[in-house]
Structure formats: structure tokens, C-alpha cells
ZADO-1210 file (C-alpha; in nm, 4 decimals, padded with zeros to 6 digits):
<atoms>
<atom x="16.0038" y="-00.3153" z="08.5282" code="UNK" pos="1"/>
<atom x="16.0680" y="-00.5671" z="08.8049" code="UNK" pos="2"/>
<atom x="15.9782" y="-00.3861" z="09.1267" code="UNK" pos="3"/>
<atom x="16.0557" y="-00.6669" z="09.3686" code="UNK" pos="4"/>
<atom x="16.1760" y="-01.0259" z="09.3514" code="UNK" pos="5"/>
<atom x="16.2075" y="-01.2450" z="09.6558" code="UNK" pos="6"/>
<atom x="16.2062" y="-01.6038" z="09.7711" code="UNK" pos="7"/>
<atom x="16.0038" y="-01.6889" z="10.0822" code="UNK" pos="8"/>
<atom x="16.0857" y="-01.9924" z="10.2905" code="UNK" pos="9"/>
<atom x="15.8528" y="-02.0914" z="10.5773" code="UNK" pos="10"/>
<atom x="15.6828" y="-01.7541" z="10.5338" code="UNK" pos="11"/>
<atom x="16.0003" y="-01.5516" z="10.5772" code="UNK" pos="12"/>
<atom x="16.1808" y="-01.3564" z="10.3121" code="UNK" pos="13"/>
<atom x="16.5252" y="-01.4767" z="10.2049" code="UNK" pos="14"/>
<atom x="16.7661" y="-01.3457" z="09.9467" code="UNK" pos="15"/>
<atom x="16.6231" y="-01.3446" z="09.5969" code="UNK" pos="16"/>
<atom x="16.8090" y="-01.3437" z="09.2645" code="UNK" pos="17"/>
<atom x="16.9516" y="-01.0031" z="09.1782" code="UNK" pos="18"/>
<atom x="17.0023" y="-01.0894" z="08.8107" code="UNK" pos="19"/>
<atom x="16.6924" y="-01.1892" z="08.6071" code="UNK" pos="20"/>
<atom x="16.9061" y="-01.4558" z="08.4432" code="UNK" pos="21"/>
<atom x="16.9207" y="-01.6373" z="08.7779" code="UNK" pos="22"/>
<atom x="16.5437" y="-01.6739" z="08.8065" code="UNK" pos="23"/>
<atom x="16.5460" y="-02.0351" z="08.6915" code="UNK" pos="24"/>
<atom x="16.8029" y="-02.1385" z="08.9541" code="UNK" pos="25"/>
<atom x="16.6081" y="-01.9636" z="09.2291" code="UNK" pos="26"/>
<atom x="16.2835" y="-02.1240" z="09.1116" code="UNK" pos="27"/>
<atom x="16.4398" y="-02.4700" z="09.1073" code="UNK" pos="28"/>
<atom x="16.5661" y="-02.4159" z="09.4598" code="UNK" pos="29"/>
<atom x="16.2200" y="-02.3071" z="09.5731" code="UNK" pos="30"/>
<atom x="16.0586" y="-02.6088" z="09.4088" code="UNK" pos="31"/>
<atom x="16.3097" y="-02.8385" z="09.5747" code="UNK" pos="32"/>
<atom x="16.1724" y="-02.7280" z="09.9108" code="UNK" pos="33"/>
<atom x="15.8125" y="-02.7890" z="10.0123" code="UNK" pos="34"/>
<atom x="15.7932" y="-02.4688" z="10.2167" code="UNK" pos="35"/>
<atom x="15.9357" y="-02.2135" z="09.9700" code="UNK" pos="36"/>
<atom x="15.8071" y="-02.0089" z="09.6761" code="UNK" pos="37"/>
<atom x="15.9159" y="-01.7127" z="09.4650" code="UNK" pos="38"/>
<atom x="15.7208" y="-01.3856" z="09.4324" code="UNK" pos="39"/>
<atom x="15.8053" y="-01.1459" z="09.1511" code="UNK" pos="40"/>
<atom x="15.6349" y="-00.8074" z="09.1232" code="UNK" pos="41"/>
<atom x="15.6287" y="-00.6099" z="08.7977" code="UNK" pos="42"/>
<atom x="15.4943" y="-00.2635" z="08.7202" code="UNK" pos="43"/>
<atom x="15.3848" y="-00.1965" z="08.3612" code="UNK" pos="44"/>
<atom x="15.6563" y="-00.4258" z="08.2322" code="UNK" pos="45"/>
<atom x="15.7726" y="-00.3991" z="07.8730" code="UNK" pos="46"/>
<atom x="15.7642" y="-00.6920" z="07.6340" code="UNK" pos="47"/>
<atom x="16.1400" y="-00.7395" z="07.6619" code="UNK" pos="48"/>
<atom x="16.1244" y="-00.7487" z="08.0432" code="UNK" pos="49"/>
<atom x="15.8359" y="-00.9928" z="08.0329" code="UNK" pos="50"/>
<atom x="16.0125" y="-01.2277" z="07.7913" code="UNK" pos="51"/>
<atom x="16.2569" y="-01.3334" z="08.0629" code="UNK" pos="52"/>
<atom x="15.9805" y="-01.4040" z="08.3135" code="UNK" pos="53"/>
<atom x="15.7728" y="-01.5843" z="08.0501" code="UNK" pos="54"/>
<atom x="16.0610" y="-01.8087" z="07.9492" code="UNK" pos="55"/>
<atom x="16.1640" y="-01.8954" z="08.3034" code="UNK" pos="56"/>
<atom x="15.8145" y="-01.9634" z="08.4392" code="UNK" pos="57"/>
<atom x="15.6513" y="-02.1051" z="08.1260" code="UNK" pos="58"/>
<atom x="15.3602" y="-01.8599" z="08.1234" code="UNK" pos="59"/>
<atom x="15.0956" y="-01.9027" z="07.8581" code="UNK" pos="60"/>
<atom x="15.1354" y="-01.6575" z="07.5665" code="UNK" pos="61"/>
<atom x="14.7685" y="-01.5560" z="07.5704" code="UNK" pos="62"/>
<atom x="14.7873" y="-01.4637" z="07.9391" code="UNK" pos="63"/>
<atom x="15.1151" y="-01.2799" z="07.8793" code="UNK" pos="64"/>
<atom x="14.9521" y="-01.0806" z="07.5982" code="UNK" pos="65"/>
<atom x="14.6672" y="-00.9804" z="07.8320" code="UNK" pos="66"/>
<atom x="14.9148" y="-00.8804" z="08.1024" code="UNK" pos="67"/>
<atom x="15.1114" y="-00.6617" z="07.8606" code="UNK" pos="68"/>
<atom x="14.8172" y="-00.4857" z="07.6973" code="UNK" pos="69"/>
<atom x="14.6067" y="-00.4512" z="08.0126" code="UNK" pos="70"/>
<atom x="14.2504" y="-00.3123" z="07.9810" code="UNK" pos="71"/>
<atom x="14.1094" y="-00.6526" z="08.0785" code="UNK" pos="72"/>
<atom x="13.7915" y="-00.7473" z="08.2619" code="UNK" pos="73"/>
<atom x="13.8274" y="-00.9218" z="08.5984" code="UNK" pos="74"/>
<atom x="13.8597" y="-01.2902" z="08.5207" code="UNK" pos="75"/>
<atom x="14.0157" y="-01.6232" z="08.6137" code="UNK" pos="76"/>
<atom x="14.1734" y="-01.8516" z="08.3531" code="UNK" pos="77"/>
<atom x="14.3370" y="-02.1895" z="08.4068" code="UNK" pos="78"/>
<atom x="14.6263" y="-02.2980" z="08.1871" code="UNK" pos="79"/>
<atom x="14.8406" y="-02.6111" z="08.1937" code="UNK" pos="80"/>
<atom x="15.1266" y="-02.4633" z="08.3965" code="UNK" pos="81"/>
<atom x="14.9698" y="-02.1621" z="08.5681" code="UNK" pos="82"/>
<atom x="14.6603" y="-01.9843" z="08.6897" code="UNK" pos="83"/>
<atom x="14.5876" y="-01.6336" z="08.5579" code="UNK" pos="84"/>
<atom x="14.3742" y="-01.3924" z="08.7614" code="UNK" pos="85"/>
<atom x="14.2840" y="-01.0320" z="08.6750" code="UNK" pos="86"/>
<atom x="14.1629" y="-00.7835" z="08.9390" code="UNK" pos="87"/>
<atom x="14.0715" y="-00.4189" z="08.8970" code="UNK" pos="88"/>
<atom x="14.1495" y="-00.2081" z="09.2067" code="UNK" pos="89"/>
<atom x="13.9486" y="00.1136" z="09.2280" code="UNK" pos="90"/>
<atom x="14.0657" y="00.4512" z="09.3580" code="UNK" pos="91"/>
<atom x="13.8364" y="00.7327" z="09.4709" code="UNK" pos="92"/>
<atom x="13.9748" y="01.0823" z="09.4123" code="UNK" pos="93"/>
<atom x="13.8105" y="01.3184" z="09.6676" code="UNK" pos="94"/>
<atom x="13.9430" y="01.6328" z="09.4970" code="UNK" pos="95"/>
<atom x="13.7515" y="01.5615" z="09.1749" code="UNK" pos="96"/>
<atom x="13.4935" y="01.3140" z="09.3133" code="UNK" pos="97"/>
<atom x="13.5968" y="01.0653" z="09.0447" code="UNK" pos="98"/>
<atom x="13.6533" y="00.6922" z="09.0396" code="UNK" pos="99"/>
<atom x="13.9518" y="00.5525" z="08.8514" code="UNK" pos="100"/>
<atom x="14.0617" y="00.1925" z="08.8173" code="UNK" pos="101"/>
<atom x="14.3921" y="00.0153" z="08.7726" code="UNK" pos="102"/>
<atom x="14.4720" y="-00.3504" z="08.7052" code="UNK" pos="103"/>
<atom x="14.6508" y="-00.6272" z="08.8893" code="UNK" pos="104"/>
<atom x="14.7327" y="-00.9534" z="08.7126" code="UNK" pos="105"/>
<atom x="14.8493" y="-01.2583" z="08.9052" code="UNK" pos="106"/>
<atom x="15.0164" y="-01.5698" z="08.7645" code="UNK" pos="107"/>
<atom x="15.0168" y="-01.8626" z="09.0084" code="UNK" pos="108"/>
<atom x="15.2089" y="-02.1789" z="08.9414" code="UNK" pos="109"/>
<atom x="15.4223" y="-02.4431" z="09.1023" code="UNK" pos="110"/>
<atom x="15.6080" y="-02.2561" z="09.3810" code="UNK" pos="111"/>
<atom x="15.5839" y="-01.9140" z="09.2193" code="UNK" pos="112"/>
<atom x="15.3557" y="-01.6120" z="09.1899" code="UNK" pos="113"/>
<atom x="15.4030" y="-01.3239" z="08.9466" code="UNK" pos="114"/>
<atom x="15.2091" y="-01.0021" z="08.9999" code="UNK" pos="115"/>
<atom x="15.1789" y="-00.7392" z="08.7272" code="UNK" pos="116"/>
<atom x="15.0520" y="-00.3925" z="08.8154" code="UNK" pos="117"/>
<atom x="14.9065" y="-00.1338" z="08.5785" code="UNK" pos="118"/>
<atom x="14.8061" y="00.2106" z="08.6972" code="UNK" pos="119"/>
<atom x="14.8317" y="00.3712" z="09.0386" code="UNK" pos="120"/>
<atom x="14.6576" y="00.3000" z="09.3648" code="UNK" pos="121"/>
<atom x="14.6950" y="-00.0784" z="09.3542" code="UNK" pos="122"/>
<atom x="14.7367" y="-00.2499" z="09.6928" code="UNK" pos="123"/>
<atom x="15.0392" y="-00.4676" z="09.6112" code="UNK" pos="124"/>
<atom x="15.3005" y="-00.2717" z="09.8069" code="UNK" pos="125"/>
<atom x="15.1009" y="-00.2644" z="10.1280" code="UNK" pos="126"/>
<atom x="14.9932" y="-00.6263" z="10.0810" code="UNK" pos="127"/>
<atom x="15.3531" y="-00.7476" z="10.0481" code="UNK" pos="128"/>
<atom x="15.4601" y="-00.5480" z="10.3539" code="UNK" pos="129"/>
<atom x="15.1706" y="-00.6804" z="10.5601" code="UNK" pos="130"/>
<atom x="15.2296" y="-01.0408" z="10.4557" code="UNK" pos="131"/>
<atom x="15.6005" y="-01.0206" z="10.5366" code="UNK" pos="132"/>
<atom x="15.4981" y="-00.9353" z="10.8928" code="UNK" pos="133"/>
<atom x="15.2718" y="-01.2417" z="10.9059" code="UNK" pos="134"/>
<atom x="15.4982" y="-01.5378" z="10.8257" code="UNK" pos="135"/>
<atom x="15.2471" y="-01.7878" z="10.9602" code="UNK" pos="136"/>
<atom x="15.0027" y="-01.6745" z="10.6945" code="UNK" pos="137"/>
<atom x="15.2588" y="-01.6292" z="10.4140" code="UNK" pos="138"/>
<atom x="15.3896" y="-01.9831" z="10.4572" code="UNK" pos="139"/>
<atom x="15.0783" y="-02.1018" z="10.2698" code="UNK" pos="140"/>
<atom x="15.2519" y="-01.9873" z="09.9528" code="UNK" pos="141"/>
<atom x="15.1015" y="-01.8374" z="09.6356" code="UNK" pos="142"/>
<atom x="14.7485" y="-01.9047" z="09.7610" code="UNK" pos="143"/>
<atom x="14.8086" y="-01.6652" z="10.0511" code="UNK" pos="144"/>
<atom x="14.9264" y="-01.3968" z="09.8090" code="UNK" pos="145"/>
<atom x="14.6217" y="-01.4386" z="09.5859" code="UNK" pos="146"/>
<atom x="14.3867" y="-01.4220" z="09.8840" code="UNK" pos="147"/>
<atom x="14.5608" y="-01.1175" z="10.0368" code="UNK" pos="148"/>
<atom x="14.5506" y="-00.9206" z="09.7084" code="UNK" pos="149"/>
<atom x="14.1872" y="-01.0117" z="09.6425" code="UNK" pos="150"/>
<atom x="14.0855" y="-00.9310" z="09.9999" code="UNK" pos="151"/>
<atom x="14.2609" y="-00.5915" z="09.9966" code="UNK" pos="152"/>
<atom x="14.1047" y="-00.5057" z="09.6595" code="UNK" pos="153"/>
<atom x="13.7509" y="-00.5962" z="09.7657" code="UNK" pos="154"/>
<atom x="13.7823" y="-00.4267" z="10.1064" code="UNK" pos="155"/>
<atom x="13.8802" y="-00.1058" z="09.9290" code="UNK" pos="156"/>
<atom x="13.5688" y="-00.1444" z="09.7144" code="UNK" pos="157"/>
<atom x="13.3653" y="-00.1072" z="10.0327" code="UNK" pos="158"/>
<atom x="13.5444" y="00.2193" z="10.1168" code="UNK" pos="159"/>
<atom x="13.4807" y="00.3569" z="09.7676" code="UNK" pos="160"/>
<atom x="13.1143" y="00.2564" z="09.7869" code="UNK" pos="161"/>
<atom x="13.0835" y="00.4505" z="10.1135" code="UNK" pos="162"/>
<atom x="13.2396" y="00.7608" z="09.9554" code="UNK" pos="163"/>
<atom x="13.0028" y="00.7380" z="09.6586" code="UNK" pos="164"/>
<atom x="12.7070" y="00.7013" z="09.8937" code="UNK" pos="165"/>
<atom x="12.8085" y="01.0252" z="10.0675" code="UNK" pos="166"/>
<atom x="12.8398" y="01.2064" z="09.7338" code="UNK" pos="167"/>
<atom x="12.5010" y="01.0765" z="09.6248" code="UNK" pos="168"/>
<atom x="12.3360" y="01.2032" z="09.9429" code="UNK" pos="169"/>
<atom x="12.4822" y="01.5499" z="09.8810" code="UNK" pos="170"/>
<atom x="12.3597" y="01.5439" z="09.5211" code="UNK" pos="171"/>
<atom x="12.0164" y="01.4282" z="09.6338" code="UNK" pos="172"/>
<atom x="11.9922" y="01.7106" z="09.8884" code="UNK" pos="173"/>
<atom x="12.0850" y="01.9635" z="09.6200" code="UNK" pos="174"/>
<atom x="11.8260" y="01.8349" z="09.3726" code="UNK" pos="175"/>
<atom x="11.5412" y="01.8306" z="09.6254" code="UNK" pos="176"/>
<atom x="11.6256" y="02.1582" z="09.7995" code="UNK" pos="177"/>
<atom x="11.3588" y="02.4344" z="09.7632" code="UNK" pos="178"/>
<atom x="11.5813" y="02.6510" z="09.5451" code="UNK" pos="179"/>
<atom x="11.8136" y="02.3788" z="09.4143" code="UNK" pos="180"/>
<atom x="11.8108" y="02.1548" z="09.1136" code="UNK" pos="181"/>
<atom x="11.7524" y="02.4410" z="08.8756" code="UNK" pos="182"/>
<atom x="12.1151" y="02.4914" z="08.7819" code="UNK" pos="183"/>
<atom x="12.2222" y="02.4039" z="08.4315" code="UNK" pos="184"/>
<atom x="12.5073" y="02.1970" z="08.5799" code="UNK" pos="185"/>
<atom x="12.2815" y="01.9726" z="08.7865" code="UNK" pos="186"/>
<atom x="12.1896" y="01.7368" z="08.5038" code="UNK" pos="187"/>
<atom x="12.5516" y="01.7114" z="08.3890" code="UNK" pos="188"/>
<atom x="12.6615" y="01.6368" z="08.7469" code="UNK" pos="189"/>
<atom x="12.4045" y="01.3569" z="08.7703" code="UNK" pos="190"/>
<atom x="12.5212" y="01.2065" z="08.4409" code="UNK" pos="191"/>
<atom x="12.8857" y="01.2361" z="08.5513" code="UNK" pos="192"/>
<atom x="12.8019" y="01.0582" z="08.8777" code="UNK" pos="193"/>
<atom x="12.6294" y="00.7810" z="08.6844" code="UNK" pos="194"/>
<atom x="12.9452" y="00.7363" z="08.4785" code="UNK" pos="195"/>
<atom x="13.1470" y="00.6963" z="08.8005" code="UNK" pos="196"/>
<atom x="12.9089" y="00.4224" z="08.9108" code="UNK" pos="197"/>
<atom x="12.9477" y="00.2552" z="08.5705" code="UNK" pos="198"/>
<atom x="13.3270" y="00.2639" z="08.6071" code="UNK" pos="199"/>
<atom x="13.2909" y="00.1109" z="08.9535" code="UNK" pos="200"/>
<atom x="13.0551" y="-00.1582" z="08.8248" code="UNK" pos="201"/>
<atom x="13.3040" y="-00.2604" z="08.5541" code="UNK" pos="202"/>
<atom x="13.5488" y="-00.3490" z="08.8291" code="UNK" pos="203"/>
<atom x="13.3140" y="-00.5202" z="09.0762" code="UNK" pos="204"/>
<atom x="13.0537" y="-00.6950" z="08.8627" code="UNK" pos="205"/>
<atom x="13.2683" y="-00.9350" z="08.6546" code="UNK" pos="206"/>
<atom x="13.4745" y="-01.0293" z="08.9612" code="UNK" pos="207"/>
<atom x="13.1826" y="-01.2175" z="09.1168" code="UNK" pos="208"/>
<atom x="13.2280" y="-01.5246" z="08.8962" code="UNK" pos="209"/>
<atom x="13.6039" y="-01.5714" z="08.9624" code="UNK" pos="210"/>
<atom x="13.5511" y="-01.5286" z="09.3365" code="UNK" pos="211"/>
<atom x="13.2665" y="-01.7807" z="09.3335" code="UNK" pos="212"/>
<atom x="13.4938" y="-02.0237" z="09.1519" code="UNK" pos="213"/>
<atom x="13.7753" y="-01.9779" z="09.4038" code="UNK" pos="214"/>
<atom x="13.5283" y="-02.0161" z="09.6906" code="UNK" pos="215"/>
<atom x="13.3670" y="-02.3278" z="09.5408" code="UNK" pos="216"/>
<atom x="13.0208" y="-02.1663" z="09.5415" code="UNK" pos="217"/>
<atom x="12.7378" y="-02.2634" z="09.3079" code="UNK" pos="218"/>
<atom x="12.8319" y="-02.4539" z="08.9934" code="UNK" pos="219"/>
<atom x="13.2027" y="-02.4710" z="09.0869" code="UNK" pos="220"/>
<atom x="13.2446" y="-02.7703" z="09.3215" code="UNK" pos="221"/>
<atom x="13.5911" y="-02.8672" z="09.1943" code="UNK" pos="222"/>
<atom x="13.9069" y="-02.7109" z="09.3270" code="UNK" pos="223"/>
<atom x="14.0963" y="-02.4527" z="09.1235" code="UNK" pos="224"/>
<atom x="14.4465" y="-02.5669" z="09.0187" code="UNK" pos="225"/>
<atom x="14.7409" y="-02.4078" z="09.2023" code="UNK" pos="226"/>
<atom x="14.5065" y="-02.2869" z="09.4805" code="UNK" pos="227"/>
<atom x="14.4908" y="-02.4773" z="09.8085" code="UNK" pos="228"/>
<atom x="14.1503" y="-02.6337" z="09.8609" code="UNK" pos="229"/>
<atom x="14.1511" y="-02.5499" z="10.2316" code="UNK" pos="230"/>
<atom x="14.1595" y="-02.1781" z="10.1348" code="UNK" pos="231"/>
<atom x="13.7998" y="-02.1873" z="10.0132" code="UNK" pos="232"/>
<atom x="13.6512" y="-02.0464" z="10.3348" code="UNK" pos="233"/>
<atom x="13.8788" y="-01.7421" z="10.3024" code="UNK" pos="234"/>
<atom x="13.7754" y="-01.6814" z="09.9423" code="UNK" pos="235"/>
<atom x="13.4140" y="-01.7334" z="10.0493" code="UNK" pos="236"/>
<atom x="13.4579" y="-01.4406" z="10.2882" code="UNK" pos="237"/>
<atom x="13.5947" y="-01.2275" z="10.0022" code="UNK" pos="238"/>
<atom x="13.2972" y="-01.3348" z="09.7895" code="UNK" pos="239"/>
<atom x="13.0546" y="-01.2265" z="10.0637" code="UNK" pos="240"/>
<atom x="13.2169" y="-00.8820" z="10.0809" code="UNK" pos="241"/>
<atom x="13.2046" y="-00.8546" z="09.7026" code="UNK" pos="242"/>
<atom x="12.8347" y="-00.9423" z="09.7067" code="UNK" pos="243"/>
<atom x="12.7742" y="-00.6558" z="09.9494" code="UNK" pos="244"/>
<atom x="12.9659" y="-00.4224" z="09.7200" code="UNK" pos="245"/>
<atom x="12.7666" y="-00.5273" z="09.4135" code="UNK" pos="246"/>
<atom x="12.4407" y="-00.4829" z="09.6011" code="UNK" pos="247"/>
<atom x="12.5556" y="-00.1365" z="09.7080" code="UNK" pos="248"/>
<atom x="12.6501" y="-00.0491" z="09.3485" code="UNK" pos="249"/>
<atom x="12.3093" y="-00.1640" z="09.2243" code="UNK" pos="250"/>
<atom x="12.1414" y="00.0485" z="09.4893" code="UNK" pos="251"/>
<atom x="12.3496" y="00.3529" z="09.3955" code="UNK" pos="252"/>
<atom x="12.2662" y="00.3063" z="09.0281" code="UNK" pos="253"/>
<atom x="11.8930" y="00.2840" z="09.0976" code="UNK" pos="254"/>
<atom x="11.9008" y="00.5887" z="09.3248" code="UNK" pos="255"/>
<atom x="12.0912" y="00.8070" z="09.0799" code="UNK" pos="256"/>
<atom x="11.8466" y="00.7027" z="08.8047" code="UNK" pos="257"/>
<atom x="11.5549" y="00.8016" z="09.0289" code="UNK" pos="258"/>
<atom x="11.7256" y="01.1329" z="09.1119" code="UNK" pos="259"/>
<atom x="11.7744" y="01.2057" z="08.7433" code="UNK" pos="260"/>
<atom x="11.4080" y="01.1269" z="08.6723" code="UNK" pos="261"/>
<atom x="11.3008" y="01.3493" z="08.9620" code="UNK" pos="262"/>
<atom x="11.5246" y="01.6311" z="08.8388" code="UNK" pos="263"/>
<atom x="11.3822" y="01.6093" z="08.4866" code="UNK" pos="264"/>
<atom x="11.0285" y="01.6058" z="08.6312" code="UNK" pos="265"/>
<atom x="11.1098" y="01.9156" z="08.8381" code="UNK" pos="266"/>
<atom x="11.2411" y="02.0910" z="08.5290" code="UNK" pos="267"/>
<atom x="10.9221" y="02.0028" z="08.3440" code="UNK" pos="268"/>
<atom x="10.7074" y="02.1391" z="08.6285" code="UNK" pos="269"/>
<atom x="10.9111" y="02.4612" z="08.6367" code="UNK" pos="270"/>
<atom x="10.8728" y="02.5019" z="08.2617" code="UNK" pos="271"/>
<atom x="10.4964" y="02.4501" z="08.2894" code="UNK" pos="272"/>
<atom x="10.4800" y="02.7119" z="08.5641" code="UNK" pos="273"/>
<atom x="10.6775" y="02.9566" z="08.3513" code="UNK" pos="274"/>
<atom x="10.4546" y="02.8942" z="08.0499" code="UNK" pos="275"/>
<atom x="10.1413" y="02.9515" z="08.2596" code="UNK" pos="276"/>
<atom x="10.2800" y="03.2785" z="08.3933" code="UNK" pos="277"/>
<atom x="10.3728" y="03.3936" z="08.0444" code="UNK" pos="278"/>
<atom x="10.0287" y="03.2956" z="07.9161" code="UNK" pos="279"/>
<atom x="09.8560" y="03.4804" z="08.2033" code="UNK" pos="280"/>
<atom x="10.0521" y="03.8029" z="08.1456" code="UNK" pos="281"/>
<atom x="09.9929" y="03.7745" z="07.7712" code="UNK" pos="282"/>
<atom x="09.6181" y="03.7409" z="07.8292" code="UNK" pos="283"/>
<atom x="09.6208" y="04.0439" z="08.0591" code="UNK" pos="284"/>
<atom x="09.8117" y="04.2466" z="07.8008" code="UNK" pos="285"/>
<atom x="09.5746" y="04.1422" z="07.5206" code="UNK" pos="286"/>
<atom x="09.2647" y="04.3051" z="07.6741" code="UNK" pos="287"/>
<atom x="09.3856" y="04.6716" z="07.6802" code="UNK" pos="288"/>
<atom x="09.5633" y="04.6128" z="07.3503" code="UNK" pos="289"/>
<atom x="09.2359" y="04.5044" z="07.1892" code="UNK" pos="290"/>
<atom x="09.0350" y="04.7961" z="07.3292" code="UNK" pos="291"/>
<atom x="09.3037" y="05.0483" z="07.2392" code="UNK" pos="292"/>
<atom x="09.3297" y="04.8941" z="06.8934" code="UNK" pos="293"/>
<atom x="08.9581" y="04.9323" z="06.8294" code="UNK" pos="294"/>
<atom x="08.9404" y="05.2933" z="06.9403" code="UNK" pos="295"/>
<atom x="09.2610" y="05.3709" z="06.7580" code="UNK" pos="296"/>
<atom x="09.0983" y="05.3133" z="06.4209" code="UNK" pos="297"/>
<atom x="09.0337" y="05.6329" z="06.2196" code="UNK" pos="298"/>
<atom x="08.6587" y="05.6043" z="06.1624" code="UNK" pos="299"/>
<atom x="08.4189" y="05.8963" z="06.2025" code="UNK" pos="300"/>
<atom x="08.1159" y="05.6935" z="06.3039" code="UNK" pos="301"/>
<atom x="08.2100" y="05.4967" z="06.6160" code="UNK" pos="302"/>
<atom x="07.9956" y="05.4532" z="06.9300" code="UNK" pos="303"/>
<atom x="08.0696" y="05.7099" z="07.2029" code="UNK" pos="304"/>
<atom x="08.3478" y="05.8624" z="06.9931" code="UNK" pos="305"/>
<atom x="08.2432" y="06.2196" z="07.0662" code="UNK" pos="306"/>
<atom x="08.1104" y="06.1551" z="07.4169" code="UNK" pos="307"/>
<atom x="08.2807" y="06.3707" z="07.6760" code="UNK" pos="308"/>
<atom x="08.3463" y="06.0795" z="07.9204" code="UNK" pos="309"/>
<atom x="08.4588" y="05.8214" z="07.6632" code="UNK" pos="310"/>
<atom x="08.8309" y="05.8350" z="07.7485" code="UNK" pos="311"/>
<atom x="08.7893" y="05.8025" z="08.1296" code="UNK" pos="312"/>
<atom x="08.5286" y="05.5283" z="08.0806" code="UNK" pos="313"/>
<atom x="08.7612" y="05.3231" z="07.8592" code="UNK" pos="314"/>
<atom x="09.0521" y="05.3604" z="08.1052" code="UNK" pos="315"/>
<atom x="08.8292" y="05.2504" z="08.3929" code="UNK" pos="316"/>
<atom x="08.7023" y="04.9549" z="08.1852" code="UNK" pos="317"/>
<atom x="09.0596" y="04.8466" z="08.1141" code="UNK" pos="318"/>
<atom x="09.1529" y="04.8707" z="08.4806" code="UNK" pos="319"/>
<atom x="08.8479" y="04.6684" z="08.5874" code="UNK" pos="320"/>
<atom x="08.9126" y="04.3953" z="08.3322" code="UNK" pos="321"/>
<atom x="09.2818" y="04.3790" z="08.4257" code="UNK" pos="322"/>
<atom x="09.1913" y="04.3491" z="08.7946" code="UNK" pos="323"/>
<atom x="08.9415" y="04.0710" z="08.7249" code="UNK" pos="324"/>
<atom x="09.1919" y="03.8774" z="08.5116" code="UNK" pos="325"/>
<atom x="09.4716" y="03.9197" z="08.7659" code="UNK" pos="326"/>
<atom x="09.2583" y="03.7908" z="09.0537" code="UNK" pos="327"/>
<atom x="09.1351" y="03.4977" z="08.8449" code="UNK" pos="328"/>
<atom x="09.4855" y="03.3915" z="08.7407" code="UNK" pos="329"/>
<atom x="09.6169" y="03.4444" z="09.0935" code="UNK" pos="330"/>
<atom x="09.3448" y="03.2272" z="09.2413" code="UNK" pos="331"/>
<atom x="09.4243" y="02.9474" z="08.9969" code="UNK" pos="332"/>
<atom x="09.7956" y="02.9645" z="09.0730" code="UNK" pos="333"/>
<atom x="09.9064" y="03.0924" z="08.7354" code="UNK" pos="334"/>
<atom x="10.0688" y="03.4044" z="08.8846" code="UNK" pos="335"/>
</atoms>
């Protein structure tokens, strides 16, 4: 549905069309003025709702299909009449320690910007409110909207990365504690944390190329259509923040992999210790079992069978052998 529709002139909000059928008239009026543009915000719009916007603004059908279906990677695509940008805002849920992502699509064209939101936790509402209090910034038109949404999304990435770093430190302390790491849930928690990092990486990693293109970094010296060329330094700042986020995500991924390897190594050491203890006790139990088994056989002619001190001597022999074996295994660390 259409959440908000407004026309901005010299960075200040003016009355927008109340009826979607009047979008074309409002757009023509905005294009007639050099200092005006229209901003339409949609939330999980249906195909019927999007048809009106598509017809009035001439959006490319492939971009419209992506905006309707969602589940897109962060990207930037240039069409004849518009620019299509996909961002994936990320939300950290402290109650469940999980990372979830939404989607924000932006269509930029001549004197208009259309934002499409999928999922919760996207920054569009706060971004619009903040920009409406900064008319000097908003007067730069659709470029200012694109920069503000991208900047808010990437800045929130930094907050999520900090939360994940805190969770990882807690998990690391648990794994390397003297009595920790032995729980059956530890390995599953490590795998679950790695999946959260993977979800985070899906949002931050592919965004590096579009931001580099907007900032004019590397193999992208030409300006992006419908984006003011003098905005490159601002997008370069967003790109720098995104680089920090991606470096942080890579570091988190390496650390959680090392923690998992250390946990598995600890489990292997514990299993070896248990097997050595079992083997030591089995060896100690085998000695009296062997002696008792020999003298338990029903033969008449056995050495010392009728000797008066045979029974006490055998018991003493068992005790001595058990003591020797216990001290030997104890000294070697098997018990």
C-alpha cells in the first residue's frame, strides 16, 4: 500500500496528491520546477497498487517485478528512465540473539523517487522525518533521499556488528571456561551464530559494488544517471563505513570458525581422557579377574591348592598388583 506521498519544493513538504490518479499531474508540476520532486513510499505493495505507480512513472517491468517479489540481493541497475537500487536493512533481535533482514527498493528518476519497503525494521520512516527537518539537505532532491537511506542502513550495520561482537565474546568465554564447552548445546549454538553471520554477510557483502559505483571508486569513473555527481564524496563516506562493516563481518566469521575448531578439539581431548580412564580401570579389573578365573577352575592338581595360606596370599597379591597399576596409571595421568 502507499504509505506516504508528498511533493517537496525547495526541501520543504507541500501538499501531495491524495488520489493515485493525480500522480501524473503532480509529477508534471514537480518537473516544471527545478527545485521540486515527488517522493512516494510503498510498503509491500500489491501488483494492482504498483500498476498505477508503474504507469505514471514509467518504471521498467524487470525492476517492478523485483520490487514486487522481493528476496533480491543488494544491487544497482540503470534503466532508460530510472535508477533501481536494492538495499537490505538488518535488524538484531536481542531477545533471541538473531539477525533478520528486510528490503528497501528505490526507484530514482526525473524529479521523483519511489521507495518500496519489505519486512520490518527498515529506516524509511525515521529517514523521511529527519530529512523533512533538514530542508537545506532535502532540496538536493532524489539524490539526498538515496544517500540518506543508504547512510542510515549502513550505520545500522555497524550497530549490529557491535552486538554480534558482544555475543561472540560471551560464546568464546563459555567455550574456553574450565567447566564450559562440554554442553551438547554448545556446538549447535556455534553453528547458529555462524548462520547469523551468514545472514548478515548476505546484506553487507553485495552492497560494496553498488556503493563503489555511486562513489566513483575503482573501475567506475563515470557518473551514475539520476544521481548528482557532486554527491560522490557523501557516497564515498558510506562506502568507507560499509568497508569497515565487511571487515568486521570477515573477522567475526574467522573467529567463530576458530571457536568451533577449538570446541571440537576440546571435545576430542575430553573423549581421549575418558577412553584412557576407561582403559585404565579395565586393566585394573582384568588382573584380579584373571587370577580369580584361574583358581576358580575345578582341577585337583593345582599349585598351592591345598596350602593353608593360599587364599590370603592370593588376596594380598591382588591388592599389591592393583596398587602398582593404580600408581602407574595415576603417574601417567590416565586416572
